[in-house]
C-alpha positions in Angstrom: 112.9 115.0 80.2 109.9 116.5 78.8 112.4 119.1 76.2 114.4 115.9 75.1 111.3 113.8 74.5 109.9 116.5 72.5 113.2 117.3 70.6 113.0 113.4 69.4 109.4 113.6 68.1 110.3 113.5 64.7 112.2 110.0 65.1 110.0 108.2 67.6 106.3 109.5 66.1 107.7 107.2 62.9 104.5 104.7 63.7 101.7 107.3 63.8 100.6 110.0 61.9 103.3 111.0 59.4 105.2 114.4 60.3 103.7 116.7 56.8 106.6 118.7 55.1 104.7 121.8 55.0 105.8 125.3 54.7 106.5 125.3 58.5 108.9 122.6 58.5 110.3 124.3 55.0 111.2 127.2 57.1 112.7 125.4 59.8 115.5 124.1 57.7 116.2 127.4 56.3 116.6 128.9 59.2 118.8 126.2 60.9 120.8 126.6 57.6 121.0 129.9 58.2 122.0 129.6 61.8 124.7 127.4 61.4 126.6 128.8 58.2 126.7 132.4 60.6 128.2 129.7 63.5 130.6 128.3 60.8 132.0 131.8 60.3 132.7 132.5 63.5 130.2 134.7 64.2 128.3 134.8 67.8 125.1 133.9 68.9 123.9 137.4 69.9 125.1 138.5 66.7 123.2 135.9 64.7 120.1 136.8 66.4 120.9 140.4 65.4 121.4 139.2 61.6 118.5 136.9 61.8 115.9 139.0 63.2 115.2 136.1 65.8 115.4 136.0 69.9 118.5 134.4 71.1 116.9 131.4 72.8 115.6 130.7 69.3 119.1 130.8 68.0 120.6 128.8 70.9 117.8 126.0 70.2 118.9 125.9 66.6 122.9 125.7 67.5 122.5 123.3 69.5 120.5 121.0 67.3 122.9 119.1 65.0 120.0 118.5 62.0 117.3 120.1 61.2 114.8 117.1 61.6 115.7 117.1 65.3 113.6 120.0 65.5 110.7 118.9 63.8 107.7 117.9 66.3 105.2 115.3 66.2 101.6 116.1 65.3 99.7 116.9 68.2 96.1 116.3 67.9 93.5 115.8 70.8 90.8 113.8 70.9 88.2 114.3 68.8 84.1 113.0 68.2 85.3 111.2 65.3 87.9 108.7 67.2 84.9 105.7 67.8 84.3 105.4 64.3 87.8 104.9 63.0 87.9 101.4 62.6 84.9 102.1 60.5 86.8 104.4 58.4 89.8 102.6 57.9 87.9 99.4 57.0 85.8 101.4 54.2 88.9 103.5 52.9 91.0 100.1 52.6 88.3 98.0 50.7 87.4 101.5 48.7 90.3 104.4 48.4 88.9 105.6 46.0 85.6 106.6 48.2 84.4 110.1 48.5 84.4 111.7 51.7 81.0 112.5 51.2 79.9 109.1 51.5 81.8 108.4 54.9 80.3 111.4 56.4 76.7 109.7 55.6 77.9 106.4 56.7 79.1 107.4 60.0 76.3 109.9 60.5 74.0 107.1 60.5 76.1 105.1 63.2 75.5 108.1 65.3 78.3 110.6 64.8 77.5 113.9 65.7 80.1 116.1 64.1 80.7 118.1 61.1 81.7 117.5 57.5 84.7 119.7 58.0 86.0 117.8 61.0 86.2 114.6 58.9 87.7 116.0 56.2 90.3 117.6 58.1 90.7 114.0 60.2 91.2 112.0 57.1 93.9 114.3 55.3 95.7 114.6 58.4 96.3 110.9 57.8 94.9 109.8 61.4 93.0 107.0 59.9 95.7 105.2 58.2 97.8 106.0 61.3 98.8 102.0 62.6 98.3 103.7 66.2 96.4 107.4 67.4 99.0 110.2 68.0 100.6 110.3 71.6 101.6 113.4 73.0 105.3 114.1 74.1 104.2 114.4 77.5 102.7 111.6 78.0 105.7 109.7 76.6 107.6 111.6 79.0 105.3 110.3 82.0 106.1 107.0 80.8 109.0 106.5 80.7 109.6 108.2 84.5 107.1 105.7 86.1 108.3 103.0 87.7 108.7 99.9 85.5 106.6 97.8 88.0 103.9 100.3 87.6 103.7 100.3 83.7 100.5 98.2 82.5 101.4 96.1 79.7 100.1 98.0 76.9 101.6 101.0 77.7 104.7 99.0 78.2 104.3 97.6 74.5 104.0 101.4 73.6 106.9 103.0 75.1 109.0 99.8 73.9 107.8 100.9 70.7 108.4 104.0 70.8 111.8 103.9 72.0 113.0 101.5 69.8 112.4 103.4 66.8 115.0 106.1 68.0 118.5 105.3 69.0 118.4 108.5 70.9 115.3 107.3 72.9 117.2 104.0 73.8 119.7 106.3 75.5 117.3 108.7 77.6 115.2 105.6 79.2 118.6 103.6 80.2 119.7 107.0 81.5 116.1 107.6 83.7 116.2 103.6 84.6 120.1 104.2 86.1 119.4 107.4 88.0 116.3 106.1 89.4 118.2 103.7 91.0 120.0 106.3 92.8 117.5 107.9 94.1 117.5 105.0 96.7 120.3 106.3 99.2 123.2 103.7 99.3 126.5 104.4 100.2 128.1 103.3 97.1 125.6 105.9 95.1 128.6 108.7 95.0 130.8 106.5 92.2 127.3 105.5 91.0 126.5 108.8 90.3 129.6 109.8 88.7 129.7 107.2 86.4 125.9 108.1 85.7 126.9 111.8 85.1 129.8 110.8 82.6 127.6 108.3 80.8 125.0 110.9 80.2 127.3 113.8 79.0 128.4 110.6 76.7 124.8 110.6 74.8 123.8 112.7 72.0 121.1 114.3 74.3 121.7 118.4 75.1 118.6 118.8 77.3 120.4 116.4 79.7 123.7 117.5 79.5 121.9 120.9 80.8 120.5 118.7 83.6 124.2 117.2 84.5 125.6 121.0 84.6 123.0 121.7 87.2 124.0 118.5 89.2 127.5 119.8 88.9 126.7 123.4 90.5 125.7 121.6 93.9 127.5 118.0 93.6 127.6 118.0 97.6 124.4 118.0 98.2 123.4 115.8 95.7 125.9 113.3 97.1 124.4 113.5 100.2 120.9 113.2 98.8 121.6 109.4 97.1 124.0 108.3 99.9 122.4 109.3 103.3 119.0 108.2 104.7 118.4 111.4 106.0 116.1 114.4 104.0 113.9 117.5 105.0 110.5 115.5 103.9 108.9 115.8 107.1 110.2 119.4 107.7 108.3 120.1 103.8 105.4 118.2 105.0 104.5 120.2 108.3 105.4 123.7 106.1 102.5 122.3 103.6 100.4 121.4 106.6 100.7 124.7 108.1 100.4 127.0 104.9 97.0 124.9 103.9 95.9 125.7 107.5 96.3 129.3 107.0 94.6 128.9 103.9 91.8 127.7 105.3 90.8 130.7 107.9 92.7 133.2 106.0 90.5 136.6 106.7 88.9 135.0 109.7 91.2 134.5 113.0 94.8 135.6 113.8 97.7 134.1 114.7 96.4 132.6 118.1 94.1 130.4 116.4 96.5 129.6 113.9 99.1 128.5 116.6 96.2 125.9 118.5 95.2 124.2 115.3 98.8 123.5 114.3 99.8 122.1 117.9 96.4 120.2 118.0 96.6 118.8 115.2 
């Protein structure tokens, strides 16, 4: 899920700061064209890696992407000391687009800003002041997609709806997540639903989800049992985890006899 969300970061992050077309983006496009040109001539993946002097996994990543824009990532900005003064900076730059950065620095400094001028300059040049919303990391988007809809706050639900609506692949991904979530409640008819879900997942243009479906095929009988039968090994795994915790607590201080007593008394 995280890989798929990150792969479409250039699409769903349109509401945030624009992805700059710098040297790195240009190199990515050139490398993508090189890989697909060799693949079009019938050159294998390993030979492509040798000719381009890059890793095989890098060639595979470029090969599975149908367009170079998929390889661009949304900007990953950490919270900074300027975030509390973003609204003030936005109003000032809207009223006077030519206001010098030094004047803005002196203004927020008087408001209590403890940072440096260079930090403010980078903040402005990255487009974080004019962005409609602060940048959001792919990991957070994936976490919101994987959270049960009843447990998502209204503000986060609106944010998730905006992000998914801006990208067709994200709409398909969100639907697949909800469909697979329904399978996690064991029912007798889930075996047929699982086959239908795998078919719909493979029909979508989501390469990382395709890899997940191939993993399901490798142990399809066990997966069917998991989504149809009420039995599970959760209790066993819980006992194992508890035993390991007790062992760590008494590591180097006692032997097997005390460990056995603690487990039986617990």
